[in-house]
Backbone as CSV, one residue per row, in Angstrom:
resi,resn,N_x,N_y,N_z,CA_x,CA_y,CA_z,C_x,C_y,C_z
1,UNK,119.178,72.435,118.143,118.485,71.138,117.551,117.133,72.039,117.574
2,UNK,116.102,71.848,116.503,114.832,72.928,116.399,113.561,71.574,116.634
3,UNK,112.986,72.824,117.936,112.106,71.506,118.619,110.728,71.031,116.822
4,UNK,110.385,70.107,117.933,109.589,69.202,117.218,108.254,70.027,116.219
5,UNK,108.231,70.997,117.189,106.908,72.301,116.382,107.625,73.198,115.152
6,UNK,109.408,73.075,115.109,109.148,73.906,114.056,110.148,72.497,113.007
7,UNK,108.716,72.279,112.753,108.518,71.048,111.031,108.715,71.879,109.932
8,UNK,109.711,72.205,108.726,109.527,73.170,107.873,109.327,72.301,106.177
9,UNK,108.379,72.282,106.021,107.877,71.889,104.098,108.598,72.027,103.840
10,UNK,109.027,70.962,103.347,110.025,70.700,101.556,109.106,71.742,100.293
11,UNK,109.895,72.729,99.767,108.930,73.487,98.524,109.743,72.387,96.962
12,UNK,108.656,71.365,97.436,108.813,70.696,95.909,107.586,70.656,94.830
13,UNK,106.663,71.177,95.041,105.498,70.695,93.939,105.835,71.948,92.657
14,UNK,104.610,71.309,91.626,104.442,71.678,90.625,104.996,72.906,90.948
15,UNK,103.569,73.716,90.849,103.061,74.626,90.581,104.313,75.811,92.238
16,UNK,105.173,75.183,92.255,106.219,76.055,93.308,107.448,76.363,91.986
17,UNK,107.799,74.854,91.050,108.595,74.673,89.476,108.283,76.312,88.740
18,UNK,107.130,76.035,88.615,107.019,76.842,87.855,106.576,78.798,87.893
19,UNK,106.514,78.335,89.097,106.406,79.816,89.625,107.812,80.734,89.482
20,UNK,108.974,79.598,90.779,109.724,79.857,90.845,110.831,80.053,88.677
21,UNK,110.197,79.538,88.442,110.746,79.089,87.157,110.784,80.613,85.746
22,UNK,108.895,81.478,86.166,109.253,82.438,86.179,109.164,83.797,86.474
23,UNK,109.626,83.655,87.467,110.194,84.599,88.276,112.122,84.998,87.598
24,UNK,112.319,83.623,87.860,114.107,84.178,87.153,113.888,84.828,86.029
25,UNK,112.967,83.735,84.742,112.907,84.653,84.089,112.586,85.951,83.523
26,UNK,112.306,86.691,84.366,111.413,87.837,84.661,112.633,88.833,85.200
27,UNK,113.867,87.717,86.236,114.735,89.232,86.794,114.344,89.138,87.770
28,UNK,112.921,88.887,88.655,112.253,89.572,89.466,113.203,88.931,90.767
29,UNK,112.638,88.978,92.188,113.087,89.278,92.984,112.216,88.588,94.173
30,UNK,112.277,87.506,95.144,110.916,87.278,95.939,111.541,87.461,97.667
31,UNK,110.889,87.872,98.728,111.558,87.852,99.621,111.168,86.388,100.000
32,UNK,110.558,85.787,99.262,110.375,83.791,99.936,111.630,83.540,99.736
33,UNK,112.593,84.296,98.680,113.783,83.455,98.690,115.233,83.944,98.826
34,UNK,114.926,85.087,98.873,115.910,85.918,99.303,116.152,86.161,101.085
35,UNK,115.397,86.143,101.722,114.922,86.220,103.221,115.033,84.781,103.924
36,UNK,114.922,83.625,103.056,114.701,82.157,103.962,113.560,81.840,104.420
37,UNK,112.144,82.695,103.326,110.978,82.026,104.712,110.890,80.505,104.689
38,UNK,110.627,80.200,105.357,109.528,79.114,106.222,108.537,78.839,104.984
39,UNK,108.199,79.950,105.134,106.184,79.445,104.498,106.656,79.125,102.800
40,UNK,108.147,79.226,102.337,107.532,79.396,100.703,106.971,78.072,99.848
41,UNK,107.127,76.538,101.003,106.477,76.115,99.809,105.020,75.781,100.052
42,UNK,104.428,76.345,101.017,102.944,76.743,101.659,102.074,78.012,100.437
43,UNK,103.042,78.692,100.903,102.660,79.937,99.753,102.671,79.944,98.742
44,UNK,104.201,79.684,97.341,103.824,79.340,96.713,102.802,78.127,96.161
45,UNK,102.979,77.397,96.555,102.375,76.072,96.459,100.658,76.851,96.112
46,UNK,100.120,77.386,97.012,98.937,78.299,97.027,98.521,79.212,95.899
47,UNK,99.835,79.363,95.484,100.040,80.359,94.456,99.953,82.257,94.473
48,UNK,100.727,82.358,95.655,101.605,83.442,95.821,102.753,83.682,97.069
49,UNK,103.089,85.061,96.505,104.452,85.371,96.730,104.725,86.635,97.066
50,UNK,105.808,86.747,97.936,105.967,88.292,97.809,106.996,88.706,97.307
51,UNK,106.851,89.943,96.874,107.843,90.307,95.767,108.805,90.918,96.073
52,UNK,110.178,91.229,95.860,110.643,91.872,96.498,111.672,93.211,96.058
53,UNK,110.922,94.809,95.792,111.312,95.004,94.576,112.842,95.956,94.475
54,UNK,113.285,96.805,93.465,114.623,96.982,93.945,115.616,96.390,93.740
55,UNK,115.655,95.384,93.272,117.048,94.208,92.975,116.857,93.391,94.456
56,UNK,117.780,92.785,94.834,118.604,91.902,95.826,119.305,92.355,96.765
57,UNK,119.866,93.543,96.660,120.818,93.996,97.777,120.340,95.210,98.347
58,UNK,120.769,95.005,99.855,119.802,95.966,101.198,121.834,96.675,101.218
59,UNK,121.244,97.539,101.538,121.919,98.956,102.194,122.200,98.685,103.570
60,UNK,121.414,98.200,104.080,120.778,98.200,105.625,122.066,96.602,105.875
61,UNK,122.251,96.488,107.222,123.297,95.473,107.774,121.956,95.230,108.885
62,UNK,121.263,94.881,108.714,120.350,94.212,110.068,121.303,92.845,110.292
63,UNK,120.954,92.488,111.454,122.132,91.639,111.753,121.286,89.689,111.886
64,UNK,119.712,90.084,111.958,118.653,88.535,111.767,119.648,88.209,110.185
65,UNK,119.051,89.160,109.298,118.161,89.118,107.902,118.954,88.453,107.282
66,UNK,118.064,87.327,106.132,119.912,86.792,105.016,119.750,87.473,103.932
67,UNK,119.223,88.839,103.548,120.149,89.358,102.251,120.712,89.730,102.390
68,UNK,120.968,89.276,100.779,122.444,90.254,101.082,122.503,91.661,101.354
69,UNK,124.396,92.299,101.621,123.870,93.160,102.174,125.182,94.742,100.940
70,UNK,124.858,95.529,100.625,126.235,95.946,99.721,125.868,98.254,100.159
71,UNK,126.808,98.514,100.154,127.063,99.925,100.742,126.048,100.654,99.335
72,UNK,126.617,99.628,98.106,125.182,100.352,97.083,124.677,99.254,96.339
73,UNK,122.845,99.660,96.571,122.296,98.376,95.846,122.839,98.511,93.887
74,UNK,121.863,97.499,93.383,122.371,97.250,91.833,121.059,97.935,91.680
75,UNK,122.001,98.165,90.069,121.147,98.787,88.931,119.473,98.718,89.477
76,UNK,118.446,99.249,89.097,117.086,99.904,89.431,116.295,99.033,87.381
77,UNK,115.866,98.369,87.622,115.237,97.605,86.993,113.812,97.963,86.281
78,UNK,113.958,99.384,85.442,113.190,99.952,84.881,111.498,99.410,84.514
79,UNK,111.866,98.467,83.804,110.753,97.564,83.642,109.779,96.921,84.643
80,UNK,110.721,96.827,85.996,109.435,95.555,86.740,108.589,95.615,87.183
81,UNK,108.300,97.453,86.752,106.634,97.903,87.456,105.868,97.224,86.558
82,UNK,106.095,97.450,85.059,105.183,96.915,84.374,105.518,95.413,83.757
83,UNK,107.022,94.474,84.097,106.864,93.127,84.128,105.810,92.296,85.849
84,UNK,106.332,92.883,86.956,105.382,92.878,88.062,103.957,92.505,87.600
85,UNK,103.143,93.791,87.412,101.925,94.001,86.946,101.648,92.972,85.824
86,UNK,102.333,92.148,84.980,101.987,91.003,84.221,101.526,90.346,84.306
87,UNK,102.612,90.021,85.736,102.726,88.202,85.675,101.738,88.326,86.990
88,UNK,101.998,89.293,87.595,99.960,88.986,88.487,98.784,89.045,88.136
89,UNK,98.335,89.906,86.908,97.606,89.784,85.955,97.090,88.189,85.758
90,UNK,98.209,87.331,84.849,98.698,86.548,84.494,98.540,85.364,85.880
91,UNK,98.271,85.399,86.795,98.435,84.253,87.926,96.999,84.889,88.219
92,UNK,96.190,85.556,87.814,94.904,85.959,89.029,94.734,86.180,89.794
93,UNK,95.696,86.476,91.009,95.927,86.769,92.622,95.290,88.081,92.392
94,UNK,94.292,87.965,93.688,93.585,88.921,93.636,94.459,89.270,95.241
95,UNK,95.131,89.079,96.008,96.062,89.797,96.832,97.804,89.351,96.881
96,UNK,97.847,90.041,96.975,99.689,90.081,96.569,100.387,91.091,97.758
97,UNK,101.708,91.253,98.027,102.369,91.315,98.518,103.787,91.882,98.123
98,UNK,103.887,93.409,98.390,105.129,93.933,97.447,106.321,94.404,98.719
99,UNK,107.723,94.117,98.696,108.296,94.694,99.776,109.596,95.369,99.037
100,UNK,110.453,95.276,99.732,111.628,96.090,99.123,112.858,96.130,99.709
101,UNK,113.583,95.956,99.721,115.556,95.917,99.845,115.244,97.502,100.348
102,UNK,116.462,98.399,101.448,116.062,99.625,101.744,117.475,99.646,100.958
103,UNK,117.164,100.786,99.742,118.555,101.387,99.477,118.692,103.164,99.701
104,UNK,119.144,103.284,100.307,120.109,104.205,101.016,120.432,105.167,100.117
105,UNK,120.973,104.642,98.663,121.922,105.311,98.168,121.230,105.876,96.777
106,UNK,119.644,106.156,96.758,119.339,106.402,96.097,118.494,107.968,96.559
107,UNK,118.357,109.053,95.737,118.240,109.887,96.206,116.620,109.779,97.078
108,UNK,115.688,109.282,96.315,114.450,109.499,96.924,114.016,107.765,97.505
109,UNK,115.045,107.181,97.835,115.451,105.970,99.110,114.573,104.620,98.027
110,UNK,114.156,105.261,96.865,113.358,104.261,95.893,112.017,104.114,96.170
111,UNK,111.598,105.314,97.336,109.900,105.079,96.730,109.295,105.214,95.805
112,UNK,109.659,106.330,95.072,109.093,106.401,93.442,108.903,105.248,93.073
113,UNK,110.289,104.189,93.063,109.698,102.937,92.008,108.774,102.053,92.518
114,UNK,108.954,101.985,94.439,108.107,101.363,94.625,106.612,101.615,94.272
115,UNK,106.097,103.325,94.144,105.337,103.463,93.682,104.126,103.738,92.611
116,UNK,105.628,103.432,91.434,104.853,103.019,90.162,104.863,101.565,90.270
117,UNK,105.498,100.246,91.269,105.449,99.073,91.204,103.448,99.035,91.391
118,UNK,102.777,99.713,92.300,102.234,99.872,93.043,101.110,99.589,92.038
119,UNK,101.152,101.666,91.351,100.187,101.580,90.768,100.247,100.859,89.543
120,UNK,101.099,99.953,88.593,101.281,99.342,87.134,100.266,98.497,87.559
121,UNK,100.149,97.479,89.617,99.474,96.641,89.202,97.839,96.836,89.690
122,UNK,97.634,97.873,89.757,96.532,98.741,90.315,95.402,99.139,88.588
123,UNK,96.973,99.409,88.350,96.194,99.602,86.714,95.465,98.171,86.092
124,UNK,96.554,97.225,86.009,96.773,96.118,85.223,95.425,95.735,85.996
125,UNK,95.453,95.354,87.449,94.208,94.186,88.119,93.523,95.498,89.338
126,UNK,92.203,96.006,88.848,92.031,97.186,89.687,91.037,96.581,91.060
127,UNK,91.075,94.881,90.887,90.676,94.924,92.225,91.586,93.825,93.046
128,UNK,92.444,93.660,92.642,93.580,93.107,93.304,94.036,93.869,94.899
129,UNK,93.903,93.074,95.613,94.452,93.824,96.302,95.910,94.031,97.019
130,UNK,96.647,94.977,97.369,98.089,95.824,97.406,98.777,96.353,99.008
131,UNK,99.223,94.780,99.459,99.669,94.775,100.797,101.435,95.462,100.172
132,UNK,101.734,96.334,101.183,103.083,96.982,101.061,103.813,96.602,102.261
133,UNK,105.164,96.483,102.231,106.176,96.372,103.358,106.732,97.464,103.362
134,UNK,107.110,98.031,103.824,108.046,99.024,103.423,109.202,99.379,104.353
135,UNK,110.198,100.469,103.892,111.500,100.278,104.855,111.230,101.489,105.559
136,UNK,112.181,101.990,106.536,111.310,103.189,106.863,111.761,104.809,106.118
137,UNK,113.179,104.902,105.489,112.566,105.837,104.180,113.523,106.839,105.330
138,UNK,114.468,106.507,106.222,114.773,107.517,107.058,113.784,108.239,108.228
139,UNK,112.708,107.812,107.912,111.752,108.890,108.419,110.833,110.197,107.703
140,UNK,111.971,109.860,106.219,111.380,110.420,105.313,109.434,110.958,104.986
141,UNK,108.741,111.568,105.061,107.307,111.736,105.190,106.737,112.132,103.483
142,UNK,107.916,112.685,103.038,107.872,112.819,101.642,107.716,111.521,100.840
143,UNK,108.703,110.750,101.091,108.606,109.135,101.002,107.875,108.415,101.113
144,UNK,107.173,108.608,102.529,105.650,108.127,102.653,104.788,108.609,101.656
145,UNK,104.835,110.010,101.862,103.467,110.709,100.650,103.142,109.342,99.623
146,UNK,104.834,109.654,99.423,104.601,109.010,97.637,104.163,107.624,97.597
147,UNK,104.557,107.008,98.581,104.131,105.528,98.878,102.793,105.103,98.507
148,UNK,102.152,105.868,99.552,100.652,106.168,99.704,99.601,107.038,98.947
149,UNK,100.372,108.155,97.515,99.789,108.402,96.761,99.318,107.572,96.053
150,UNK,100.588,106.504,95.720,99.988,105.172,94.416,99.048,104.393,95.233
151,UNK,98.181,104.362,95.908,96.678,103.810,97.023,97.258,102.240,97.076
152,UNK,98.432,102.064,98.008,98.321,100.831,97.906,97.441,100.227,99.043
153,UNK,96.478,99.408,99.752,95.303,98.912,100.602,95.654,98.639,101.578
154,UNK,97.574,98.088,102.314,97.197,97.885,103.397,99.337,98.594,103.599
155,UNK,99.548,98.998,104.261,100.850,99.712,104.480,101.533,98.946,105.978
156,UNK,102.714,98.080,106.180,103.334,97.552,106.905,104.867,98.283,106.198
157,UNK,104.940,98.357,108.113,106.400,98.744,108.361,106.693,97.864,109.189
158,UNK,107.741,97.128,109.923,108.006,96.121,110.662,108.447,96.852,111.699
159,UNK,108.038,96.445,113.418,109.315,96.916,114.480,110.147,96.044,114.936
160,UNK,109.994,94.531,114.482,110.985,93.816,114.650,111.731,93.023,115.630
161,UNK,111.626,93.969,117.220,111.886,93.510,118.404,111.630,94.484,119.061
162,UNK,111.531,94.148,120.271,111.401,95.134,121.213,112.799,96.339,121.702
163,UNK,111.997,97.450,121.996,113.113,98.609,122.272,114.607,98.404,122.741
164,UNK,114.551,97.155,124.137,115.965,97.087,124.154,117.210,96.385,122.956
165,UNK,116.230,95.562,122.384,117.342,94.799,121.966,117.623,95.432,119.652
166,UNK,116.896,96.437,120.047,116.704,97.435,118.499,118.012,97.558,118.113
167,UNK,119.068,97.890,119.337,120.226,98.462,118.383,120.992,97.475,118.087
168,UNK,120.951,95.623,118.399,121.423,95.236,118.848,121.514,94.345,117.294
169,UNK,119.494,94.662,116.843,119.372,93.586,115.601,118.782,93.991,114.448
170,UNK,119.081,95.143,114.912,118.322,96.322,113.257,119.659,97.070,113.170
171,UNK,119.925,97.879,111.934,121.072,98.425,111.398,120.832,99.836,112.510
172,UNK,121.844,100.274,112.700,121.689,101.623,113.257,121.056,102.727,112.827
173,UNK,120.733,102.751,111.433,119.986,103.913,110.964,118.850,103.041,111.155
174,UNK,118.583,101.911,111.673,116.718,101.707,111.570,116.603,101.953,113.227
175,UNK,115.632,102.120,113.855,115.567,101.970,115.361,114.047,102.459,115.772
176,UNK,113.996,102.167,117.002,112.488,101.921,117.374,111.679,102.534,116.971
177,UNK,112.186,103.916,117.855,111.067,105.017,117.602,111.128,106.036,116.310
178,UNK,111.474,105.779,115.687,111.903,106.346,113.922,110.368,105.255,113.559
179,UNK,110.515,103.621,113.618,109.562,102.835,113.062,108.489,103.045,113.347
180,UNK,108.127,103.557,114.755,106.677,103.805,115.638,106.237,105.131,114.510
181,UNK,107.218,106.130,114.219,107.057,107.195,113.823,106.439,107.374,112.090
182,UNK,107.044,106.039,111.373,106.710,105.377,110.260,105.083,105.382,110.114
183,UNK,104.833,104.453,111.139,103.387,103.815,111.313,102.674,104.798,111.846
184,UNK,102.813,105.967,112.617,101.480,106.818,112.781,101.644,108.273,112.196
185,UNK,102.707,108.530,111.092,102.889,109.195,109.789,102.031,108.930,108.878
186,UNK,101.543,107.374,108.951,101.034,106.585,107.735,99.239,107.308,108.286
187,UNK,99.402,107.028,109.166,97.990,107.340,109.506,97.574,108.960,109.337
188,UNK,98.533,109.322,109.629,97.978,110.927,109.633,98.212,111.481,108.678
189,UNK,98.707,110.608,107.114,98.411,111.226,106.239,97.469,110.670,105.252
190,UNK,97.223,109.513,105.945,95.739,108.887,105.376,94.844,107.989,106.543
191,UNK,94.393,108.989,106.865,93.457,108.125,108.311,92.662,106.783,108.087
192,UNK,92.447,107.050,106.638,91.750,105.512,106.141,92.414,104.191,105.978
193,UNK,93.882,104.317,105.698,94.498,103.481,105.493,94.821,102.368,106.311
194,UNK,95.222,100.849,106.349,95.059,99.725,107.099,96.855,99.691,107.088
195,UNK,97.381,99.710,108.266,98.877,99.706,108.510,98.723,98.220,109.280
196,UNK,99.855,98.310,109.286,100.566,96.775,110.011,102.171,96.687,110.153
197,UNK,101.980,95.455,111.138,103.682,95.322,111.279,103.973,93.981,111.840
198,UNK,104.985,93.424,112.334,105.397,92.406,112.720,106.351,92.307,113.901
199,UNK,107.182,91.461,114.837,108.021,91.501,115.695,107.867,90.119,115.470
200,UNK,109.718,89.659,115.850,110.076,88.310,115.969,110.054,87.610,117.396
201,UNK,110.077,86.773,117.573,110.345,86.308,119.026,111.757,85.600,119.261
202,UNK,112.169,84.991,120.392,113.413,84.215,121.027,115.516,84.891,120.631
203,UNK,114.704,86.319,120.544,116.272,86.499,120.657,116.566,87.052,122.082
204,UNK,115.689,87.158,123.049,116.411,87.230,124.438,115.058,88.505,125.138
205,UNK,114.167,88.732,124.074,112.916,89.558,125.095,112.806,88.853,125.993
206,UNK,111.884,90.145,126.685,111.035,89.852,128.397,109.525,89.794,127.945
207,UNK,108.685,88.606,128.395,106.932,89.037,128.334,106.460,89.537,128.250
208,UNK,107.251,91.283,129.593,106.463,92.508,129.207,106.789,93.264,128.251
209,UNK,108.354,93.243,127.242,108.481,94.050,126.599,107.956,94.331,125.750
210,UNK,107.852,92.763,125.257,106.562,91.911,124.044,105.677,93.102,124.244
211,UNK,104.495,92.500,125.180,103.448,93.493,125.159,103.232,95.332,126.015
212,UNK,104.592,95.612,126.016,105.020,96.890,125.832,104.802,97.456,124.350
213,UNK,105.548,96.562,123.928,105.942,96.639,122.202,104.466,96.772,120.946
214,UNK,103.475,95.723,121.612,102.572,95.623,121.168,101.346,96.757,121.528
215,UNK,101.838,97.336,122.751,101.003,98.271,123.431,101.262,99.812,122.603
216,UNK,102.319,99.835,122.431,103.562,101.521,121.972,102.848,100.783,120.092
217,UNK,102.750,99.662,119.337,101.577,99.692,117.910,100.437,99.864,117.476
218,UNK,100.106,99.681,118.739,98.597,99.509,118.740,98.315,101.358,119.155
219,UNK,98.619,101.953,119.722,99.171,103.183,120.010,98.889,104.263,119.021
220,UNK,99.916,103.345,118.379,100.492,104.644,116.623,99.498,104.078,116.126
221,UNK,98.417,103.215,115.857,97.655,103.101,115.070,97.427,101.734,113.986
222,UNK,98.807,100.875,114.557,98.284,100.445,113.326,97.285,98.587,113.938
223,UNK,96.715,98.623,112.804,95.332,97.840,112.948,96.209,96.035,112.333
224,UNK,97.011,95.322,112.122,97.271,94.384,112.407,98.900,94.070,112.317
225,UNK,98.680,92.697,112.819,100.173,92.567,113.816,100.413,90.958,113.519
226,UNK,101.276,90.904,113.012,102.287,89.738,113.134,103.758,89.250,113.973
227,UNK,103.347,88.364,115.196,104.135,87.760,115.509,105.073,86.208,115.588
228,UNK,106.212,86.327,115.420,106.720,84.378,114.962,107.844,84.754,114.908
229,UNK,108.709,83.582,115.357,110.031,82.879,116.265,110.631,83.334,114.745
230,UNK,111.768,83.579,115.668,113.457,84.053,114.728,113.680,82.971,114.791
231,UNK,114.779,83.084,113.168,115.095,81.239,113.176,116.443,82.097,112.714
232,UNK,117.690,81.408,112.983,119.004,81.713,111.904,119.219,81.497,111.065
233,UNK,119.114,82.625,110.056,119.852,81.648,108.610,121.396,81.271,108.689
234,UNK,122.220,81.503,109.519,123.235,81.616,109.571,123.988,81.242,110.439
235,UNK,124.673,81.260,111.045,125.893,81.456,112.206,125.954,82.690,111.961
236,UNK,126.618,83.458,111.061,126.984,85.071,111.063,125.837,85.981,111.308
237,UNK,124.593,85.324,111.248,123.787,86.034,112.267,123.419,85.851,113.842
238,UNK,122.433,86.558,114.125,122.604,86.680,116.360,121.879,85.456,116.040
239,UNK,121.891,84.802,116.999,121.752,83.744,117.380,120.278,83.154,117.718
240,UNK,120.034,82.032,118.200,118.339,82.038,119.238,118.850,82.142,120.440
241,UNK,118.479,82.835,121.387,118.044,82.435,122.461,116.725,81.513,123.022
242,UNK,115.671,81.213,122.565,114.370,80.348,122.798,114.280,79.735,121.420
243,UNK,113.614,79.098,121.151,112.357,78.535,120.726,110.608,78.451,121.999
244,UNK,110.311,79.593,121.109,109.149,80.020,121.918,107.537,78.713,121.771
245,UNK,107.483,78.603,122.691,106.088,77.731,122.860,105.354,78.168,122.172
246,UNK,103.981,77.439,121.254,103.411,77.797,120.681,102.004,78.644,121.456
247,UNK,102.166,77.421,123.164,101.047,78.380,123.594,101.169,79.588,123.833
248,UNK,102.836,80.430,123.761,102.693,81.390,123.733,102.342,82.529,122.577
249,UNK,102.258,82.024,121.775,101.942,82.738,120.886,100.117,83.075,120.891
250,UNK,99.732,81.617,121.330,98.698,82.150,121.658,98.040,82.919,122.408
251,UNK,98.991,83.095,123.799,98.890,83.558,124.575,98.813,85.306,124.232
252,UNK,99.586,85.716,123.495,100.039,86.645,122.824,98.455,87.070,121.547
253,UNK,98.415,85.788,120.940,97.468,86.489,120.042,96.180,87.484,120.905
254,UNK,96.050,86.643,121.941,95.021,86.623,123.075,95.336,88.364,122.772
255,UNK,96.014,88.506,123.899,96.403,89.973,124.381,96.022,90.834,123.293
256,UNK,96.685,90.363,122.376,96.056,91.747,121.137,94.884,92.038,120.533
257,UNK,94.413,91.068,120.580,92.733,91.180,120.486,91.871,91.807,121.495
258,UNK,92.552,91.939,122.740,92.415,92.792,123.784,92.421,94.338,123.190
259,UNK,94.065,94.336,123.811,94.311,95.546,122.723,93.585,96.064,121.968
260,UNK,93.055,95.894,120.827,91.929,96.096,119.883,92.539,95.694,118.554
261,UNK,93.406,94.805,118.050,94.044,95.063,116.955,93.498,94.398,115.583
262,UNK,92.537,94.412,115.295,91.723,94.377,113.872,92.421,92.333,113.761
263,UNK,93.832,92.382,113.205,93.695,91.012,113.353,94.855,90.734,113.492
264,UNK,95.904,89.293,114.309,96.687,89.297,114.315,96.969,87.479,114.080
265,UNK,98.487,86.957,113.982,98.578,86.461,113.566,99.932,85.708,114.055
266,UNK,99.621,84.983,115.147,100.514,84.295,115.794,100.744,83.149,115.869
267,UNK,102.524,83.311,115.403,102.924,81.304,115.757,104.265,81.091,115.479
268,UNK,104.379,80.463,115.220,106.402,80.178,115.257,106.817,80.542,113.861
269,UNK,105.929,80.226,112.854,105.995,80.266,111.247,105.566,81.476,110.740
270,UNK,104.525,82.474,111.179,104.377,83.561,110.920,105.158,84.536,110.223
271,UNK,104.985,85.060,109.055,106.153,86.571,109.020,105.350,86.803,108.826
272,UNK,105.926,88.817,108.760,105.053,90.038,107.851,104.276,89.433,106.899
273,UNK,104.916,88.907,105.941,104.806,89.138,105.012,103.231,87.490,104.294
274,UNK,103.365,86.792,105.841,102.636,85.112,105.616,100.810,85.472,105.733
275,UNK,99.579,84.440,104.653,99.293,84.329,103.837,98.177,83.750,105.305
276,UNK,97.967,84.454,106.176,97.369,83.744,107.685,96.495,85.037,107.917
277,UNK,96.318,86.203,107.647,95.845,87.523,107.676,95.198,87.317,106.706
278,UNK,95.945,87.033,105.271,94.688,87.059,103.706,93.838,87.754,103.739
279,UNK,92.758,86.268,104.514,91.218,86.365,104.169,90.450,87.734,104.883
280,UNK,91.064,87.478,105.982,90.604,88.516,106.805,90.740,89.310,107.113
281,UNK,92.392,90.073,106.726,92.063,91.482,105.595,91.723,92.155,104.828
282,UNK,91.636,91.120,103.521,90.978,91.476,102.712,89.766,91.005,102.356
283,UNK,88.057,90.966,103.618,87.233,90.687,103.865,87.120,92.229,104.389
284,UNK,87.989,93.007,105.069,87.929,93.917,106.406,88.111,94.689,104.978
285,UNK,88.982,94.755,104.013,88.892,95.819,102.871,87.657,96.087,101.931
286,UNK,87.560,94.464,101.985,85.814,95.008,100.654,84.827,95.534,101.255
287,UNK,84.601,94.564,103.038,83.615,95.584,103.672,83.715,97.361,104.144
288,UNK,84.391,98.024,103.848,85.356,99.144,104.220,84.823,99.843,102.858
289,UNK,85.361,99.502,101.661,84.443,100.272,100.372,83.306,99.858,100.240
290,UNK,82.403,98.735,100.475,81.125,98.439,100.460,80.674,99.698,101.237
291,UNK,80.731,99.690,102.670,80.132,100.370,103.034,80.229,102.314,102.827
292,UNK,81.456,102.516,101.934,81.671,103.850,101.470,81.713,104.329,100.572
293,UNK,80.691,103.228,99.487,80.313,103.086,97.986,79.006,102.992,98.481
294,UNK,78.282,102.702,99.618,76.690,103.306,99.975,76.696,104.470,100.369
295,UNK,77.328,105.088,101.024,76.984,106.525,101.690,76.675,106.990,100.398
296,UNK,75.308,107.866,100.948,74.902,108.907,100.111,75.282,109.841,99.189
297,UNK,75.524,110.580,98.476,76.753,111.717,97.871,75.724,112.629,98.317
298,UNK,75.988,114.321,99.341,74.881,115.203,99.567,75.263,116.477,98.055
C-alpha cells in the first residue's frame, strides 16, 4: 500500500484532454504517457509536456522503465521536427523538455533527428528554452557534439541510481561510469552549457551511496539535480524496497546545495523532466544571456 504522502492527482482537466487530443492527432509521443509519469495532470494542466522523440519503442531493456522495448525501434517520422516545432509555437510554451527512446539500431543512434527537432523549435520559437534529456549514445562524443551543435539550453542525462545497483536496474549497455563520462564530455565540448541529471530512490540504495553519487555528479560538472521516488510501473519491473519519507528528500536537497548544485528538486514525485525547477533554470539562463550581451566587444 502506498503511504499517505504518495497521493497521485487524477488527470482529468479540459486542458489535459485538449493536449492529449492534439498529440494523438499529430502522432507525437510524450514521456508523460509512455513512462506513466505521476505528474502528468499537474504539468499538462499547466500547458507543459515532455516530448519523447524517435517513436515509442526503446532498444534498451532497463528494468525500472515502463516504455515499451524492442531490439529494433519503429520507423523514424521525418516530419516530427516540423510538427513538434509548430505545436510548441501554437501553445506559446517558453520552456520545453525533449527526451527520446534509445535507438541503438540507428547508425547515429538518433542524434541527428534529435538535433533537427531542437533546431526546428529554436527556429519557430527562438525565445523558448529547450531542455533535452539524452540517452548515453554508447559514450559517442560525435553524437553528443551533434546535439550540442543544435544549441539546446540544458542537456540532461540521468545517472538513475547508485553505482552498486546500476547493473541490476539498467540495461547492460548503460552503466554508471559511462553516464558520468557523458556529463563530463558535455562540459568539455561546451563549458557554458547547463547540465542536469536525476536519480531515483527506494530500490535498495544506502544513504552513503546516494551522497557519493551526488558528489560524483557534481564533480562531473552537473548544475541541476532531480531526486525522486521510484514507483513500480508493473509487477514485471523491479520492486520498490522502500518508500522514502519527505524528510529525507529535504535532507538530500540541503546536502545538494552544500555541494554546489545550482538547483535541486527533491521529493517523492520529482522526475528528471519535472517542472519544479523550470522557473529557476529559465531565470538562470536568462541571467547568463543578459550578462553575455552586456560584455563589450573588443
